[in-house]
All heavy atoms as TSV, in Angstrom:
chain	resi	resn	atom	element	x	y	z
A	1	MET	N	N	0.849	-1.183	0.005
A	1	MET	CA	C	0.002	-0.002	0.001
A	1	MET	C	C	0.889	1.232	-0.003
A	1	MET	O	O	1.858	1.313	0.731
A	1	MET	CB	C	-0.901	-0.015	1.233
A	1	MET	CG	C	-1.511	1.318	1.552
A	1	MET	SD	S	-2.579	1.300	2.978
A	1	MET	CE	C	-1.426	1.624	4.264
A	2	ALA	N	N	0.540	2.203	-0.844
A	2	ALA	CA	C	1.320	3.428	-0.902
A	2	ALA	C	C	0.389	4.612	-1.157
A	2	ALA	O	O	-0.544	4.525	-1.950
A	2	ALA	CB	C	2.353	3.351	-1.996
A	3	ILE	N	N	0.674	5.677	-0.454
A	3	ILE	CA	C	-0.028	6.933	-0.661
A	3	ILE	C	C	0.952	7.851	-1.404
A	3	ILE	O	O	2.062	8.089	-0.939
A	3	ILE	CB	C	-0.468	7.600	0.652
A	3	ILE	CG1	C	-1.387	6.680	1.450
A	3	ILE	CG2	C	-1.112	8.951	0.397
A	3	ILE	CD1	C	-2.749	6.438	0.828
A	4	ILE	N	N	0.544	8.341	-2.556
A	4	ILE	CA	C	1.373	9.229	-3.351
A	4	ILE	C	C	0.887	10.658	-3.125
A	4	ILE	O	O	-0.308	10.921	-3.196
A	4	ILE	CB	C	1.295	8.856	-4.844
A	4	ILE	CG1	C	1.809	7.435	-5.048
A	4	ILE	CG2	C	2.075	9.863	-5.692
A	4	ILE	CD1	C	1.559	6.874	-6.406
A	5	VAL	N	N	1.810	11.539	-2.852
A	5	VAL	CA	C	1.488	12.948	-2.627
A	5	VAL	C	C	1.774	13.737	-3.912
A	5	VAL	O	O	2.904	13.754	-4.385
A	5	VAL	CB	C	2.301	13.522	-1.444
A	5	VAL	CG1	C	1.946	14.979	-1.223
A	5	VAL	CG2	C	2.049	12.715	-0.180
A	6	ASN	N	N	0.739	14.334	-4.463
A	6	ASN	CA	C	0.853	15.094	-5.705
A	6	ASN	C	C	0.819	16.599	-5.444
A	6	ASN	O	O	0.329	17.368	-6.279
A	6	ASN	CB	C	-0.276	14.708	-6.657
A	6	ASN	CG	C	-0.156	13.282	-7.112
A	6	ASN	OD1	O	0.929	12.819	-7.466
A	6	ASN	ND2	N	-1.251	12.562	-7.105
A	7	LEU	N	N	1.332	17.024	-4.313
A	7	LEU	CA	C	1.316	18.439	-3.965
A	7	LEU	C	C	2.089	19.263	-4.985
A	7	LEU	O	O	1.644	20.349	-5.380
A	7	LEU	CB	C	1.902	18.647	-2.555
A	7	LEU	CG	C	1.894	20.076	-2.019
A	7	LEU	CD1	C	0.490	20.637	-1.998
A	7	LEU	CD2	C	2.517	20.098	-0.633
A	8	ASP	N	N	3.210	18.750	-5.438
A	8	ASP	CA	C	4.017	19.494	-6.413
A	8	ASP	C	C	3.268	19.706	-7.727
A	8	ASP	O	O	3.397	20.743	-8.364
A	8	ASP	CB	C	5.364	18.806	-6.650
A	8	ASP	CG	C	5.241	17.344	-7.020
A	8	ASP	OD1	O	4.165	16.747	-6.801
A	8	ASP	OD2	O	6.226	16.788	-7.524
A	9	VAL	N	N	2.446	18.743	-8.107
A	9	VAL	CA	C	1.657	18.846	-9.335
A	9	VAL	C	C	0.619	19.970	-9.195
A	9	VAL	O	O	0.486	20.822	-10.088
A	9	VAL	CB	C	0.946	17.511	-9.663
A	9	VAL	CG1	C	0.006	17.665	-10.838
A	9	VAL	CG2	C	1.971	16.422	-9.905
A	10	MET	N	N	-0.063	20.000	-8.058
A	10	MET	CA	C	-1.086	21.034	-7.831
A	10	MET	C	C	-0.449	22.406	-7.719
A	10	MET	O	O	-0.994	23.398	-8.207
A	10	MET	CB	C	-1.913	20.721	-6.582
A	10	MET	CG	C	-2.891	19.586	-6.749
A	10	MET	SD	S	-3.971	19.741	-8.183
A	10	MET	CE	C	-4.800	21.271	-7.853
A	11	MET	N	N	0.708	22.473	-7.085
A	11	MET	CA	C	1.416	23.756	-6.971
A	11	MET	C	C	1.816	24.264	-8.357
A	11	MET	O	O	1.693	25.461	-8.643
A	11	MET	CB	C	2.631	23.619	-6.063
A	11	MET	CG	C	2.275	23.448	-4.609
A	11	MET	SD	S	3.691	23.032	-3.570
A	11	MET	CE	C	4.864	24.281	-3.996
A	12	ALA	N	N	2.270	23.371	-9.200
A	12	ALA	CA	C	2.664	23.743	-10.565
A	12	ALA	C	C	1.451	24.221	-11.360
A	12	ALA	O	O	1.531	25.223	-12.086
A	12	ALA	CB	C	3.334	22.583	-11.264
A	13	LYS	N	N	0.320	23.543	-11.205
A	13	LYS	CA	C	-0.901	23.944	-11.917
A	13	LYS	C	C	-1.351	25.333	-11.482
A	13	LYS	O	O	-1.898	26.091	-12.284
A	13	LYS	CB	C	-2.033	22.943	-11.661
A	13	LYS	CG	C	-1.879	21.643	-12.406
A	13	LYS	CD	C	-3.052	20.740	-12.141
A	13	LYS	CE	C	-2.914	19.428	-12.904
A	13	LYS	NZ	N	-4.038	18.515	-12.632
A	14	ARG	N	N	-1.126	25.658	-10.226
A	14	ARG	CA	C	-1.535	26.972	-9.680
A	14	ARG	C	C	-0.398	28.000	-9.757
A	14	ARG	O	O	-0.554	29.119	-9.315
A	14	ARG	CB	C	-1.985	26.844	-8.236
A	14	ARG	CG	C	-3.126	25.874	-7.994
A	14	ARG	CD	C	-4.397	26.276	-8.739
A	14	ARG	NE	N	-5.518	25.455	-8.356
A	14	ARG	CZ	C	-6.054	24.512	-9.116
A	14	ARG	NH1	N	-5.552	24.248	-10.306
A	14	ARG	NH2	N	-7.090	23.818	-8.687
A	15	LYS	N	N	0.739	27.568	-10.316
A	15	LYS	CA	C	1.913	28.431	-10.443
A	15	LYS	C	C	2.285	29.073	-9.104
A	15	LYS	O	O	2.480	30.271	-9.009
A	15	LYS	CB	C	1.684	29.498	-11.515
A	15	LYS	CG	C	1.504	28.882	-12.876
A	15	LYS	CD	C	1.286	29.912	-13.929
A	15	LYS	CE	C	1.151	29.174	-15.252
A	15	LYS	NZ	N	0.299	29.840	-16.197
A	16	MET	N	N	2.375	28.216	-8.085
A	16	MET	CA	C	2.668	28.686	-6.729
A	16	MET	C	C	3.938	28.016	-6.224
A	16	MET	O	O	4.126	26.820	-6.386
A	16	MET	CB	C	1.492	28.357	-5.800
A	16	MET	CG	C	1.611	28.987	-4.427
A	16	MET	SD	S	0.139	28.753	-3.421
A	16	MET	CE	C	-1.069	29.668	-4.354
A	17	SER	N	N	4.799	28.806	-5.620
A	17	SER	CA	C	6.050	28.274	-5.078
A	17	SER	C	C	5.803	27.704	-3.688
A	17	SER	O	O	4.794	27.992	-3.036
A	17	SER	CB	C	7.098	29.381	-4.989
A	17	SER	OG	O	6.743	30.308	-3.988
A	18	LEU	N	N	6.759	26.923	-3.227
A	18	LEU	CA	C	6.679	26.330	-1.887
A	18	LEU	C	C	6.661	27.439	-0.836
A	18	LEU	O	O	5.902	27.360	0.134
A	18	LEU	CB	C	7.872	25.393	-1.664
A	18	LEU	CG	C	7.749	24.375	-0.550
A	18	LEU	CD1	C	6.598	23.435	-0.772
A	18	LEU	CD2	C	9.034	23.587	-0.409
A	19	THR	N	N	7.451	28.466	-1.045
A	19	THR	CA	C	7.509	29.580	-0.094
A	19	THR	C	C	6.182	30.320	-0.035
A	19	THR	O	O	5.688	30.641	1.050
A	19	THR	CB	C	8.636	30.565	-0.487
A	19	THR	OG1	O	9.860	29.855	-0.568
A	19	THR	CG2	C	8.763	31.690	0.500
A	20	GLU	N	N	5.582	30.556	-1.184
A	20	GLU	CA	C	4.297	31.256	-1.237
A	20	GLU	C	C	3.204	30.431	-0.555
A	20	GLU	O	O	2.412	30.969	0.236
A	20	GLU	CB	C	3.923	31.524	-2.688
A	20	GLU	CG	C	2.706	32.404	-2.860
A	20	GLU	CD	C	2.377	32.668	-4.319
A	20	GLU	OE1	O	3.152	32.255	-5.202
A	20	GLU	OE2	O	1.318	33.275	-4.570
A	21	LEU	N	N	3.173	29.129	-0.835
A	21	LEU	CA	C	2.188	28.267	-0.196
A	21	LEU	C	C	2.416	28.222	1.303
A	21	LEU	O	O	1.461	28.284	2.088
A	21	LEU	CB	C	2.256	26.840	-0.777
A	21	LEU	CG	C	1.253	25.835	-0.231
A	21	LEU	CD1	C	-0.177	26.283	-0.486
A	21	LEU	CD2	C	1.493	24.463	-0.822
A	22	SER	N	N	3.653	28.158	1.714
A	22	SER	CA	C	4.001	28.135	3.136
A	22	SER	C	C	3.461	29.370	3.853
A	22	SER	O	O	2.896	29.256	4.941
A	22	SER	CB	C	5.524	28.076	3.278
A	22	SER	OG	O	5.916	28.315	4.606
A	23	GLU	N	N	3.619	30.527	3.243
A	23	GLU	CA	C	3.132	31.769	3.847
A	23	GLU	C	C	1.615	31.793	3.928
A	23	GLU	O	O	1.050	32.214	4.943
A	23	GLU	CB	C	3.630	32.967	3.043
A	23	GLU	CG	C	5.129	33.181	3.170
A	23	GLU	CD	C	5.673	34.188	2.178
A	23	GLU	OE1	O	4.892	34.733	1.343
A	23	GLU	OE2	O	6.896	34.443	2.223
A	24	LYS	N	N	0.935	31.323	2.889
A	24	LYS	CA	C	-0.524	31.373	2.847
A	24	LYS	C	C	-1.162	30.344	3.775
A	24	LYS	O	O	-2.256	30.574	4.289
A	24	LYS	CB	C	-1.024	31.181	1.425
A	24	LYS	CG	C	-0.699	32.359	0.537
A	24	LYS	CD	C	-1.296	32.193	-0.834
A	24	LYS	CE	C	-0.988	33.439	-1.654
A	24	LYS	NZ	N	-1.751	33.480	-2.883
A	25	VAL	N	N	-0.498	29.207	3.971
A	25	VAL	CA	C	-1.049	28.141	4.800
A	25	VAL	C	C	-0.540	28.234	6.239
A	25	VAL	O	O	-1.081	27.611	7.128
A	25	VAL	CB	C	-0.714	26.750	4.194
A	25	VAL	CG1	C	-1.230	25.612	5.015
A	25	VAL	CG2	C	-1.276	26.637	2.788
A	26	ASP	N	N	0.503	29.045	6.437
A	26	ASP	CA	C	1.130	29.225	7.749
A	26	ASP	C	C	1.749	27.916	8.264
A	26	ASP	O	O	1.522	27.493	9.394
A	26	ASP	CB	C	0.128	29.791	8.769
A	26	ASP	CG	C	0.822	30.357	9.993
A	26	ASP	OD1	O	1.992	30.793	9.864
A	26	ASP	OD2	O	0.221	30.343	11.069
A	27	ILE	N	N	2.518	27.279	7.392
A	27	ILE	CA	C	3.282	26.071	7.717
A	27	ILE	C	C	4.711	26.322	7.247
A	27	ILE	O	O	4.906	26.982	6.225
A	27	ILE	CB	C	2.695	24.839	7.003
A	27	ILE	CG1	C	1.275	24.580	7.460
A	27	ILE	CG2	C	3.539	23.597	7.257
A	27	ILE	CD1	C	0.572	23.494	6.684
A	28	THR	N	N	5.673	25.799	7.973
A	28	THR	CA	C	7.066	26.036	7.581
A	28	THR	C	C	7.363	25.406	6.218
A	28	THR	O	O	6.753	24.385	5.849
A	28	THR	CB	C	8.049	25.472	8.614
A	28	THR	OG1	O	7.935	24.040	8.640
A	28	THR	CG2	C	7.812	26.036	10.002
A	29	VAL	N	N	8.315	26.006	5.520
A	29	VAL	CA	C	8.734	25.465	4.233
A	29	VAL	C	C	9.272	24.050	4.416
A	29	VAL	O	O	9.016	23.166	3.592
A	29	VAL	CB	C	9.807	26.382	3.589
A	29	VAL	CG1	C	10.384	25.749	2.343
A	29	VAL	CG2	C	9.219	27.743	3.264
A	30	ALA	N	N	9.986	23.823	5.515
A	30	ALA	CA	C	10.552	22.485	5.780
A	30	ALA	C	C	9.459	21.437	5.905
A	30	ALA	O	O	9.568	20.351	5.330
A	30	ALA	CB	C	11.392	22.520	7.054
A	31	ASN	N	N	8.384	21.746	6.625
A	31	ASN	CA	C	7.298	20.778	6.800
A	31	ASN	C	C	6.552	20.557	5.482
A	31	ASN	O	O	6.159	19.413	5.164
A	31	ASN	CB	C	6.338	21.228	7.885
A	31	ASN	CG	C	6.882	20.987	9.263
A	31	ASN	OD1	O	7.791	20.173	9.449
A	31	ASN	ND2	N	6.362	21.690	10.239
A	32	LEU	N	N	6.360	21.598	4.704
A	32	LEU	CA	C	5.725	21.434	3.399
A	32	LEU	C	C	6.596	20.617	2.457
A	32	LEU	O	O	6.106	19.802	1.685
A	32	LEU	CB	C	5.421	22.790	2.760
A	32	LEU	CG	C	4.085	23.422	3.117
A	32	LEU	CD1	C	3.936	24.762	2.439
A	32	LEU	CD2	C	2.932	22.515	2.771
A	33	SER	N	N	7.892	20.817	2.551
A	33	SER	CA	C	8.827	20.069	1.733
A	33	SER	C	C	8.770	18.575	2.058
A	33	SER	O	O	8.788	17.735	1.159
A	33	SER	CB	C	10.249	20.596	1.924
A	33	SER	OG	O	11.146	19.892	1.126
A	34	ILE	N	N	8.687	18.253	3.326
A	34	ILE	CA	C	8.561	16.850	3.754
A	34	ILE	C	C	7.282	16.240	3.184
A	34	ILE	O	O	7.280	15.116	2.691
A	34	ILE	CB	C	8.592	16.746	5.292
A	34	ILE	CG1	C	9.996	17.049	5.809
A	34	ILE	CG2	C	8.124	15.369	5.768
A	34	ILE	CD1	C	10.079	17.232	7.314
A	35	LEU	N	N	6.206	17.006	3.220
A	35	LEU	CA	C	4.939	16.523	2.670
A	35	LEU	C	C	5.046	16.377	1.149
A	35	LEU	O	O	4.634	15.365	0.584
A	35	LEU	CB	C	3.813	17.497	3.029
A	35	LEU	CG	C	2.428	17.164	2.527
A	35	LEU	CD1	C	1.970	15.820	3.073
A	35	LEU	CD2	C	1.452	18.247	2.894
A	36	LYS	N	N	5.616	17.363	0.498
A	36	LYS	CA	C	5.733	17.369	-0.969
A	36	LYS	C	C	6.544	16.187	-1.498
A	36	LYS	O	O	6.230	15.624	-2.527
A	36	LYS	CB	C	6.342	18.683	-1.418
A	36	LYS	CG	C	6.331	18.882	-2.916
A	36	LYS	CD	C	6.901	20.219	-3.295
A	36	LYS	CE	C	8.331	20.024	-3.678
A	36	LYS	NZ	N	8.918	21.136	-4.397
A	37	THR	N	N	7.588	15.837	-0.770
A	37	THR	CA	C	8.446	14.733	-1.224
A	37	THR	C	C	7.915	13.363	-0.841
A	37	THR	O	O	8.512	12.347	-1.188
A	37	THR	CB	C	9.869	14.885	-0.661
A	37	THR	OG1	O	9.804	14.915	0.769
A	37	THR	CG2	C	10.542	16.137	-1.175
A	38	GLY	N	N	6.793	13.323	-0.128
A	38	GLY	CA	C	6.186	12.056	0.235
A	38	GLY	C	C	6.816	11.390	1.440
A	38	GLY	O	O	6.577	10.211	1.698
A	39	LYS	N	N	7.616	12.120	2.202
A	39	LYS	CA	C	8.295	11.548	3.360
A	39	LYS	C	C	7.488	11.694	4.651
A	39	LYS	O	O	7.869	11.156	5.676
A	39	LYS	CB	C	9.658	12.200	3.530
A	39	LYS	CG	C	10.601	11.882	2.383
A	39	LYS	CD	C	11.947	12.530	2.575
A	39	LYS	CE	C	12.832	12.199	1.378
A	39	LYS	NZ	N	14.106	12.913	1.419
A	40	ALA	N	N	6.375	12.407	4.590
A	40	ALA	CA	C	5.536	12.608	5.770
A	40	ALA	C	C	4.836	11.302	6.146
A	40	ALA	O	O	4.422	10.534	5.269
A	40	ALA	CB	C	4.508	13.699	5.514
A	41	LYS	N	N	4.700	11.072	7.428
A	41	LYS	CA	C	3.999	9.876	7.922
A	41	LYS	C	C	2.525	10.156	8.161
A	41	LYS	O	O	1.721	9.236	8.250
A	41	LYS	CB	C	4.649	9.391	9.225
A	41	LYS	CG	C	6.089	8.967	9.075
A	41	LYS	CD	C	6.216	7.712	8.242
A	41	LYS	CE	C	7.670	7.301	8.116
A	41	LYS	NZ	N	7.843	6.270	7.134
A	42	ALA	N	N	2.176	11.437	8.316
A	42	ALA	CA	C	0.792	11.816	8.605
A	42	ALA	C	C	0.575	13.261	8.199
A	42	ALA	O	O	1.522	14.016	8.008
A	42	ALA	CB	C	0.507	11.656	10.109
A	43	ILE	N	N	-0.689	13.630	8.073
A	43	ILE	CA	C	-1.057	15.028	7.824
A	43	ILE	C	C	-2.341	15.305	8.588
A	43	ILE	O	O	-3.254	14.468	8.601
A	43	ILE	CB	C	-1.227	15.320	6.311
A	43	ILE	CG1	C	-1.547	16.786	6.084
A	43	ILE	CG2	C	-2.255	14.425	5.682
A	43	ILE	CD1	C	-1.515	17.224	4.638
A	44	ARG	N	N	-2.382	16.440	9.240
A	44	ARG	CA	C	-3.596	16.820	9.971
A	44	ARG	C	C	-4.659	17.244	8.981
A	44	ARG	O	O	-4.351	17.831	7.933
A	44	ARG	CB	C	-3.299	17.990	10.905
A	44	ARG	CG	C	-2.399	17.647	12.040
A	44	ARG	CD	C	-2.115	18.892	12.845
A	44	ARG	NE	N	-1.124	18.581	13.856
A	44	ARG	CZ	C	-1.274	18.871	15.134
A	44	ARG	NH1	N	-2.340	19.531	15.543
A	44	ARG	NH2	N	-0.361	18.538	15.994
A	45	PHE	N	N	-5.910	16.963	9.310
A	45	PHE	CA	C	-7.000	17.387	8.443
A	45	PHE	C	C	-7.020	18.906	8.310
A	45	PHE	O	O	-7.331	19.428	7.238
A	45	PHE	CB	C	-8.349	16.893	8.967
A	45	PHE	CG	C	-8.610	15.434	8.696
A	45	PHE	CD1	C	-9.296	14.656	9.616
A	45	PHE	CD2	C	-8.189	14.836	7.523
A	45	PHE	CE1	C	-9.546	13.325	9.362
A	45	PHE	CE2	C	-8.434	13.494	7.255
A	45	PHE	CZ	C	-9.129	12.746	8.194
A	46	SER	N	N	-6.703	19.611	9.381
A	46	SER	CA	C	-6.697	21.079	9.313
A	46	SER	C	C	-5.641	21.574	8.326
A	46	SER	O	O	-5.866	22.552	7.601
A	46	SER	CB	C	-6.455	21.684	10.694
A	46	SER	OG	O	-5.227	21.233	11.245
A	47	THR	N	N	-4.502	20.894	8.270
A	47	THR	CA	C	-3.441	21.250	7.317
A	47	THR	C	C	-3.896	20.945	5.898
A	47	THR	O	O	-3.747	21.774	4.991
A	47	THR	CB	C	-2.144	20.483	7.632
A	47	THR	OG1	O	-1.734	20.795	8.958
A	47	THR	CG2	C	-1.051	20.826	6.654
A	48	LEU	N	N	-4.472	19.772	5.701
A	48	LEU	CA	C	-4.977	19.386	4.378
A	48	LEU	C	C	-6.058	20.349	3.917
A	48	LEU	O	O	-6.073	20.774	2.758
A	48	LEU	CB	C	-5.513	17.951	4.423
A	48	LEU	CG	C	-5.980	17.349	3.125
A	48	LEU	CD1	C	-4.875	17.324	2.083
A	48	LEU	CD2	C	-6.506	15.925	3.378
A	49	GLU	N	N	-6.937	20.730	4.839
A	49	GLU	CA	C	-8.004	21.687	4.510
A	49	GLU	C	C	-7.427	23.039	4.077
A	49	GLU	O	O	-7.856	23.614	3.083
A	49	GLU	CB	C	-8.916	21.873	5.724
A	49	GLU	CG	C	-10.034	22.854	5.490
A	49	GLU	CD	C	-10.906	23.056	6.717
A	49	GLU	OE1	O	-10.603	22.489	7.792
A	49	GLU	OE2	O	-11.898	23.796	6.582
A	50	ALA	N	N	-6.426	23.519	4.811
A	50	ALA	CA	C	-5.812	24.810	4.493
A	50	ALA	C	C	-5.134	24.763	3.120
A	50	ALA	O	O	-5.242	25.716	2.337
A	50	ALA	CB	C	-4.819	25.189	5.575
A	51	ILE	N	N	-4.424	23.677	2.841
A	51	ILE	CA	C	-3.748	23.531	1.553
A	51	ILE	C	C	-4.782	23.496	0.419
A	51	ILE	O	O	-4.618	24.169	-0.600
A	51	ILE	CB	C	-2.868	22.275	1.535
A	51	ILE	CG1	C	-1.678	22.450	2.461
A	51	ILE	CG2	C	-2.398	21.944	0.107
A	51	ILE	CD1	C	-0.865	21.195	2.693
A	52	CYS	N	N	-5.851	22.737	0.611
A	52	CYS	CA	C	-6.902	22.636	-0.409
A	52	CYS	C	C	-7.566	23.984	-0.636
A	52	CYS	O	O	-7.882	24.346	-1.774
A	52	CYS	CB	C	-7.939	21.593	-0.012
A	52	CYS	SG	S	-7.346	19.898	-0.175
A	53	LYS	N	N	-7.761	24.743	0.426
A	53	LYS	CA	C	-8.394	26.060	0.313
A	53	LYS	C	C	-7.507	26.999	-0.516
A	53	LYS	O	O	-7.979	27.660	-1.436
A	53	LYS	CB	C	-8.639	26.650	1.695
A	53	LYS	CG	C	-9.362	27.967	1.677
A	53	LYS	CD	C	-9.676	28.438	3.079
A	53	LYS	CE	C	-10.445	29.744	3.027
A	53	LYS	NZ	N	-10.818	30.198	4.370
A	54	VAL	N	N	-6.222	27.032	-0.201
A	54	VAL	CA	C	-5.291	27.919	-0.910
A	54	VAL	C	C	-5.108	27.493	-2.365
A	54	VAL	O	O	-5.078	28.331	-3.258
A	54	VAL	CB	C	-3.923	27.961	-0.181
A	54	VAL	CG1	C	-2.875	28.662	-1.021
A	54	VAL	CG2	C	-4.063	28.642	1.173
A	55	LEU	N	N	-5.016	26.184	-2.608
A	55	LEU	CA	C	-4.799	25.696	-3.982
A	55	LEU	C	C	-6.110	25.505	-4.749
A	55	LEU	O	O	-6.084	25.126	-5.925
A	55	LEU	CB	C	-4.021	24.374	-3.946
A	55	LEU	CG	C	-2.590	24.465	-3.457
A	55	LEU	CD1	C	-1.952	23.084	-3.411
A	55	LEU	CD2	C	-1.757	25.397	-4.327
A	56	ASP	N	N	-7.256	25.735	-4.069
A	56	ASP	CA	C	-8.565	25.566	-4.683
A	56	ASP	C	C	-8.681	24.185	-5.329
A	56	ASP	O	O	-8.886	24.052	-6.545
A	56	ASP	CB	C	-8.828	26.662	-5.707
A	56	ASP	CG	C	-10.261	26.655	-6.212
A	56	ASP	OD1	O	-11.167	26.230	-5.455
A	56	ASP	OD2	O	-10.498	27.038	-7.374
A	57	CYS	N	N	-8.527	23.160	-4.492
A	57	CYS	CA	C	-8.580	21.777	-4.993
A	57	CYS	C	C	-9.218	20.872	-3.948
A	57	CYS	O	O	-9.585	21.320	-2.859
A	57	CYS	CB	C	-7.176	21.285	-5.325
A	57	CYS	SG	S	-6.084	21.113	-3.901
A	58	GLN	N	N	-9.361	19.614	-4.283
A	58	GLN	CA	C	-9.904	18.611	-3.384
A	58	GLN	C	C	-8.758	17.765	-2.831
A	58	GLN	O	O	-7.705	17.673	-3.468
A	58	GLN	CB	C	-10.879	17.700	-4.152
A	58	GLN	CG	C	-12.135	18.401	-4.626
A	58	GLN	CD	C	-12.994	18.858	-3.480
A	58	GLN	OE1	O	-13.245	18.121	-2.528
A	58	GLN	NE2	N	-13.431	20.119	-3.535
A	59	PRO	N	N	-8.959	17.113	-1.657
A	59	PRO	CA	C	-7.902	16.244	-1.110
A	59	PRO	C	C	-7.433	15.183	-2.100
A	59	PRO	O	O	-6.247	14.867	-2.161
A	59	PRO	CB	C	-8.562	15.613	0.119
A	59	PRO	CG	C	-9.560	16.627	0.562
A	59	PRO	CD	C	-10.085	17.235	-0.727
A	60	ALA	N	N	-8.341	14.681	-2.920
A	60	ALA	CA	C	-7.964	13.649	-3.903
A	60	ALA	C	C	-7.042	14.192	-4.993
A	60	ALA	O	O	-6.354	13.434	-5.660
A	60	ALA	CB	C	-9.225	13.057	-4.541
A	61	ASP	N	N	-7.003	15.515	-5.141
A	61	ASP	CA	C	-6.072	16.109	-6.099
A	61	ASP	C	C	-4.639	16.068	-5.570
A	61	ASP	O	O	-3.688	16.133	-6.332
A	61	ASP	CB	C	-6.442	17.571	-6.376
A	61	ASP	CG	C	-7.784	17.700	-7.073
A	61	ASP	OD1	O	-8.146	16.810	-7.874
A	61	ASP	OD2	O	-8.488	18.694	-6.811
A	62	ILE	N	N	-4.517	15.957	-4.246
A	62	ILE	CA	C	-3.204	15.976	-3.594
A	62	ILE	C	C	-2.753	14.590	-3.184
A	62	ILE	O	O	-1.585	14.243	-3.330
A	62	ILE	CB	C	-3.240	16.911	-2.365
A	62	ILE	CG1	C	-3.543	18.346	-2.798
A	62	ILE	CG2	C	-1.921	16.853	-1.581
A	62	ILE	CD1	C	-3.781	19.285	-1.655
A	63	LEU	N	N	-3.672	13.782	-2.677
A	63	LEU	CA	C	-3.335	12.437	-2.187
A	63	LEU	C	C	-3.913	11.364	-3.093
A	63	LEU	O	O	-5.076	11.441	-3.503
A	63	LEU	CB	C	-3.873	12.251	-0.767
A	63	LEU	CG	C	-3.383	13.251	0.274
A	63	LEU	CD1	C	-4.099	13.018	1.597
A	63	LEU	CD2	C	-1.889	13.137	0.458
A	64	GLU	N	N	-3.118	10.368	-3.392
A	64	GLU	CA	C	-3.535	9.280	-4.284
A	64	GLU	C	C	-3.111	7.949	-3.661
A	64	GLU	O	O	-1.988	7.817	-3.181
A	64	GLU	CB	C	-2.848	9.483	-5.637
A	64	GLU	CG	C	-3.106	8.443	-6.646
A	64	GLU	CD	C	-2.303	8.679	-7.922
A	64	GLU	OE1	O	-1.791	9.790	-8.120
A	64	GLU	OE2	O	-2.186	7.722	-8.689
A	65	TYR	N	N	-4.010	6.991	-3.686
A	65	TYR	CA	C	-3.710	5.650	-3.176
A	65	TYR	C	C	-3.354	4.735	-4.329
A	65	TYR	O	O	-4.025	4.725	-5.373
A	65	TYR	CB	C	-4.902	5.075	-2.420
A	65	TYR	CG	C	-4.761	3.608	-2.090
A	65	TYR	CD1	C	-3.946	3.202	-1.046
A	65	TYR	CD2	C	-5.396	2.648	-2.849
A	65	TYR	CE1	C	-3.789	1.858	-0.751
A	65	TYR	CE2	C	-5.238	1.292	-2.567
A	65	TYR	CZ	C	-4.439	0.917	-1.516
A	65	TYR	OH	O	-4.287	-0.424	-1.244
A	66	THR	N	N	-2.301	3.957	-4.143
A	66	THR	CA	C	-1.926	2.951	-5.124
A	66	THR	C	C	-1.528	1.678	-4.403
A	66	THR	O	O	-0.922	1.721	-3.345
A	66	THR	CB	C	-0.794	3.440	-6.053
A	66	THR	OG1	O	-0.518	2.436	-7.007
A	66	THR	CG2	C	0.457	3.742	-5.295
A	67	GLU	N	N	-1.916	0.552	-4.965
A	67	GLU	CA	C	-1.553	-0.727	-4.386
A	67	GLU	C	C	-0.210	-1.155	-4.980
A	67	GLU	O	O	-0.070	-1.210	-6.190
A	67	GLU	CB	C	-2.632	-1.767	-4.712
A	67	GLU	CG	C	-2.934	-2.662	-3.536
A	67	GLU	CD	C	-4.096	-3.582	-3.830
A	67	GLU	OE1	O	-5.201	-3.076	-4.094
A	67	GLU	OE2	O	-3.862	-4.805	-3.846
A	68	SER	N	N	0.749	-1.451	-4.105
A	68	SER	CA	C	2.039	-1.856	-4.648
A	68	SER	C	C	2.399	-3.274	-4.296
A	68	SER	O	O	1.857	-3.922	-3.550
A	68	SER	CB	C	3.157	-0.955	-4.187
A	68	SER	OG	O	2.921	-0.262	-3.038
């Protein structure tokens, strides 16, 4: 089981940098980077909600499940 994080794809579609997203969501660049690279073990719903609000997307646009 694997969860793929497509945050970088959504950021590219919205032409938003990691720094800009970090400022708008009020999360450190380091923590967003961990999430973006798929190294995060968990994400709070409040964080996911804030990211979706700023990027104007759904959670499924950011997180994808794949069976490996």
